[in-house]
ChimeraX commands (.cxc) that place a marker at each C-alpha (Angstrom):
marker #1 position 0.20,0.09,-0.07 radius 0.5
marker #1 position 3.03,2.01,1.02 radius 0.5
marker #1 position 4.64,1.79,-2.68 radius 0.5
marker #1 position 1.35,3.25,-4.40 radius 0.5
marker #1 position 1.33,6.03,-1.52 radius 0.5
marker #1 position 4.43,6.63,-2.47 radius 0.5
marker #1 position 3.38,6.89,-6.76 radius 0.5
marker #1 position 0.67,8.99,-6.41 radius 0.5
marker #1 position 2.92,11.35,-4.83 radius 0.5
marker #1 position 5.53,11.01,-7.19 radius 0.5
marker #1 position 3.60,11.87,-10.05 radius 0.5
marker #1 position 1.66,14.54,-8.16 radius 0.5
marker #1 position 4.80,15.90,-8.36 radius 0.5
marker #1 position 6.26,15.60,-11.52 radius 0.5
marker #1 position 2.60,16.89,-12.67 radius 0.5
marker #1 position 3.16,19.92,-10.38 radius 0.5
marker #1 position 6.61,20.41,-12.12 radius 0.5
marker #1 position 5.44,19.24,-15.23 radius 0.5
marker #1 position 2.44,21.93,-14.75 radius 0.5
marker #1 position 4.96,24.63,-13.69 radius 0.5
marker #1 position 7.49,24.68,-16.91 radius 0.5
marker #1 position 5.12,23.97,-19.57 radius 0.5
marker #1 position 3.43,27.22,-21.11 radius 0.5
marker #1 position 0.46,28.26,-19.37 radius 0.5
marker #1 position -2.46,28.95,-22.33 radius 0.5
marker #1 position -1.09,27.02,-25.15 radius 0.5
marker #1 position -1.83,27.52,-28.88 radius 0.5
marker #1 position -4.94,25.57,-29.61 radius 0.5
marker #1 position -4.83,23.53,-32.20 radius 0.5
marker #1 position -9.10,24.89,-33.65 radius 0.5
marker #1 position -11.17,27.17,-31.90 radius 0.5
marker #1 position -14.74,26.19,-31.02 radius 0.5
marker #1 position -16.90,29.60,-30.62 radius 0.5
marker #1 position -18.77,28.44,-27.58 radius 0.5
marker #1 position -22.17,28.71,-28.94 radius 0.5
marker #1 position -21.04,25.51,-30.69 radius 0.5
marker #1 position -21.09,24.01,-27.82 radius 0.5
marker #1 position -24.51,24.03,-26.71 radius 0.5
marker #1 position -26.10,23.43,-29.65 radius 0.5
marker link #1:1,2 radius 0.2
marker link #1:2,3 radius 0.2
marker link #1:3,4 radius 0.2
marker link #1:4,5 radius 0.2
marker link #1:5,6 radius 0.2
marker link #1:6,7 radius 0.2
marker link #1:7,8 radius 0.2
marker link #1:8,9 radius 0.2
marker link #1:9,10 radius 0.2
marker link #1:10,11 radius 0.2
marker link #1:11,12 radius 0.2
marker link #1:12,13 radius 0.2
marker link #1:13,14 radius 0.2
marker link #1:14,15 radius 0.2
marker link #1:15,16 radius 0.2
marker link #1:16,17 radius 0.2
marker link #1:17,18 radius 0.2
marker link #1:18,19 radius 0.2
marker link #1:19,20 radius 0.2
marker link #1:20,21 radius 0.2
marker link #1:21,22 radius 0.2
marker link #1:22,23 radius 0.2
marker link #1:23,24 radius 0.2
marker link #1:24,25 radius 0.2
marker link #1:25,26 radius 0.2
marker link #1:26,27 radius 0.2
marker link #1:27,28 radius 0.2
marker link #1:28,29 radius 0.2
marker link #1:29,30 radius 0.2
marker link #1:30,31 radius 0.2
marker link #1:31,32 radius 0.2
marker link #1:32,33 radius 0.2
marker link #1:33,34 radius 0.2
marker link #1:34,35 radius 0.2
marker link #1:35,36 radius 0.2
marker link #1:36,37 radius 0.2
marker link #1:37,38 radius 0.2
marker link #1:38,39 radius 0.2
view
């Protein structure tokens, strides 16, 4: 069980590190107007 918790903790740290260095707003592949989502 401790190994699983350690793995999850390591993944959280990795995700936080990637999020810190990743571009905040990467260029979207395609832009979809909000009105198309409600139709």
